[in-house]
C-alpha atoms as a printed R data frame, in Angstrom:
    type eleno elety resid chain resno      x        y        z
1   ATOM     1    CA   MET     A     1 44.149  -43.111 -210.002
2   ATOM     2    CA   PRO     A     2 43.695  -41.067 -213.078
3   ATOM     3    CA   LYS     A     3 44.230  -42.409 -216.540
4   ATOM     4    CA   PRO     A     4 47.852  -41.962 -217.953
5   ATOM     5    CA   TYR     A     5 48.038  -39.653 -221.113
6   ATOM     6    CA   PRO     A     6 48.738  -41.113 -224.225
7   ATOM     7    CA   ARG     A     7 52.329  -40.911 -225.447
8   ATOM     8    CA   GLU     A     8 51.613  -39.084 -228.504
9   ATOM     9    CA   PHE     A     9 50.167  -36.385 -226.510
10  ATOM    10    CA   ARG     A    10 52.942  -36.188 -224.016
11  ATOM    11    CA   ASP     A    11 55.326  -36.037 -226.794
12  ATOM    12    CA   ASP     A    12 53.694  -33.334 -228.363
13  ATOM    13    CA   VAL     A    13 53.156  -31.530 -225.167
14  ATOM    14    CA   VAL     A    14 57.145  -31.875 -224.472
15  ATOM    15    CA   ARG     A    15 57.868  -30.597 -228.171
16  ATOM    16    CA   VAL     A    16 55.616  -27.520 -227.670
17  ATOM    17    CA   ALA     A    17 57.070  -26.762 -224.080
18  ATOM    18    CA   ARG     A    18 61.116  -27.148 -225.584
19  ATOM    19    CA   ASP     A    19 59.985  -24.703 -228.799
20  ATOM    20    CA   ARG     A    20 58.010  -22.042 -226.702
21  ATOM    21    CA   GLU     A    21 58.638  -18.436 -227.339
22  ATOM    22    CA   PRO     A    22 60.529  -16.300 -224.891
23  ATOM    23    CA   GLY     A    23 58.249  -15.196 -222.119
24  ATOM    24    CA   VAL     A    24 56.042  -18.061 -222.471
25  ATOM    25    CA   THR     A    25 56.148  -20.101 -219.182
26  ATOM    26    CA   VAL     A    26 55.805  -23.955 -218.908
27  ATOM    27    CA   GLU     A    27 52.890  -23.272 -216.487
28  ATOM    28    CA   GLN     A    28 51.133  -21.537 -219.122
29  ATOM    29    CA   ILE     A    29 51.712  -24.167 -221.753
30  ATOM    30    CA   ALA     A    30 50.561  -26.711 -219.066
31  ATOM    31    CA   LYS     A    31 47.486  -25.021 -218.151
32  ATOM    32    CA   ASP     A    32 46.722  -24.615 -222.256
33  ATOM    33    CA   PHE     A    33 46.893  -28.345 -222.594
34  ATOM    34    CA   GLY     A    34 44.936  -29.145 -219.377
35  ATOM    35    CA   VAL     A    35 47.992  -30.848 -217.424
36  ATOM    36    CA   HIS     A    36 49.455  -29.992 -214.076
37  ATOM    37    CA   PRO     A    37 52.370  -27.889 -214.152
38  ATOM    38    CA   MET     A    38 54.176  -30.611 -212.153
39  ATOM    39    CA   THR     A    39 53.276  -33.087 -214.751
40  ATOM    40    CA   LEU     A    40 54.747  -31.447 -217.445
41  ATOM    41    CA   PHE     A    41 58.009  -30.658 -215.456
42  ATOM    42    CA   LYS     A    42 58.086  -34.400 -214.877
43  ATOM    43    CA   TRP     A    43 57.506  -35.181 -218.684
44  ATOM    44    CA   LEU     A    44 60.629  -32.495 -219.639
45  ATOM    45    CA   ARG     A    45 63.006  -34.389 -217.147
46  ATOM    46    CA   GLN     A    46 62.068  -37.781 -218.449
47  ATOM    47    CA   ALA     A    47 62.191  -36.685 -222.091
48  ATOM    48    CA   ASP     A    48 65.862  -35.127 -221.132
49  ATOM    49    CA   ILE     A    49 66.651  -38.735 -219.694
50  ATOM    50    CA   ASP     A    50 65.377  -40.646 -222.567
51  ATOM    51    CA   ALA     A    51 67.183  -38.445 -224.996
52  ATOM    52    CA   GLY     A    52 70.759  -39.041 -222.717
53  ATOM    53    CA   ALA     A    53 70.930  -35.505 -221.694
54  ATOM    54    CA   LYS     A    54 70.379  -36.206 -218.034
55  ATOM    55    CA   PRO     A    55 71.477  -39.424 -216.030
56  ATOM    56    CA   GLY     A    56 68.518  -41.644 -215.001
57  ATOM    57    CA   THR     A    57 66.638  -44.667 -216.153
58  ATOM    58    CA   PRO     A    58 64.969  -44.390 -219.527
59  ATOM    59    CA   SER     A    59 61.066  -44.851 -219.816
60  ATOM    60    CA   GLY     A    60 61.554  -48.375 -221.788
61  ATOM    61    CA   GLU     A    61 63.903  -49.662 -219.418
62  ATOM    62    CA   SER     A    62 62.008  -48.767 -216.439
63  ATOM    63    CA   ALA     A    63 59.160  -50.926 -217.700
64  ATOM    64    CA   GLU     A    64 61.380  -53.500 -218.359
65  ATOM    65    CA   LEU     A    65 63.105  -53.376 -214.870
66  ATOM    66    CA   CYS     A    66 59.952  -53.452 -213.229
67  ATOM    67    CA   GLU     A    67 59.160  -56.793 -215.058
68  ATOM    68    CA   ALA     A    68 62.188  -58.362 -214.137
69  ATOM    69    CA   ARG     A    69 61.682  -57.518 -210.553
70  ATOM    70    CA   LYS     A    70 58.384  -59.323 -210.649
71  ATOM    71    CA   ARG     A    71 59.922  -62.383 -212.441
72  ATOM    72    CA   ILE     A    72 63.042  -62.347 -209.707
73  ATOM    73    CA   ARG     A    73 60.449  -62.119 -206.613
74  ATOM    74    CA   LEU     A    74 58.497  -65.043 -208.308
75  ATOM    75    CA   LEU     A    75 61.592  -67.110 -208.714
76  ATOM    76    CA   GLU     A    76 62.645  -66.520 -205.299
77  ATOM    77    CA   GLN     A    77 59.213  -67.647 -204.055
78  ATOM    78    CA   GLU     A    78 59.442  -70.831 -205.970
79  ATOM    79    CA   ASN     A    79 62.929  -71.458 -204.711
80  ATOM    80    CA   GLU     A    80 61.874  -70.920 -201.149
81  ATOM    81    CA   VAL     A    81 58.885  -73.547 -201.651
82  ATOM    82    CA   LEU     A    82 61.243  -76.014 -203.210
83  ATOM    83    CA   ARG     A    83 63.786  -75.419 -200.161
84  ATOM    84    CA   ARG     A    84 61.131  -76.460 -197.887
85  ATOM    85    CA   ALA     A    85 59.885  -79.351 -199.713
86  ATOM    86    CA   ALA     A    86 63.501  -80.725 -199.796
87  ATOM    87    CA   ALA     A    87 63.775  -80.044 -195.997
88  ATOM    88    CA   TYR     A    88 60.351  -81.758 -195.508
89  ATOM    89    CA   LEU     A    89 61.234  -84.878 -197.696
90  ATOM    90    CA   SER     A    90 64.636  -85.230 -196.027
91  ATOM    91    CA   GLN     A    91 63.143  -85.751 -192.770
92  ATOM    92    CA   ALA     A    92 60.161  -87.841 -193.560
93  ATOM    93    CA   HIS     A    93 60.455  -91.486 -192.785
94  ATOM    94    CA   LEU     A    94 60.423  -93.256 -195.979
95  ATOM    95    CA   PRO     A    95 60.782  -96.865 -196.349
96  ATOM    96    CA   GLY     A    96 64.139  -98.149 -196.788
97  ATOM    97    CA   LYS     A    97 65.340 -100.020 -199.633
98  ATOM    98    CA   GLY     A    98 65.264 -103.387 -197.940
99  ATOM    99    CA   SER     A    99 61.784 -103.048 -196.778
100 ATOM   100    CA   THR     A   100 58.971 -105.169 -198.506
101 ATOM   101    CA   ARG     A   101 55.297 -104.093 -198.770
102 ATOM   102    CA   SER     A   102 52.736 -106.317 -197.469
């Protein structure tokens, strides 16, 4: 997987694409900056979402949401381990209160 472009670079390319002269295409700008046109279209769409112009999940929330989902998965796994341990211990033949050890 290729390395992601720096945030400043993406912001600059999006700004240039937004402020382009009439007749200049997004594909030409993408070629000038050495990125794939579809990549630039995705950056433009995400910039609209981040600005609130389009519905969607903003970039910062997307990373936070991913971290939250990982944490939820971990907690669910821990709960399952505790549930199984409780079931195992409840079925184990533990010595009663009245028994004495020899």
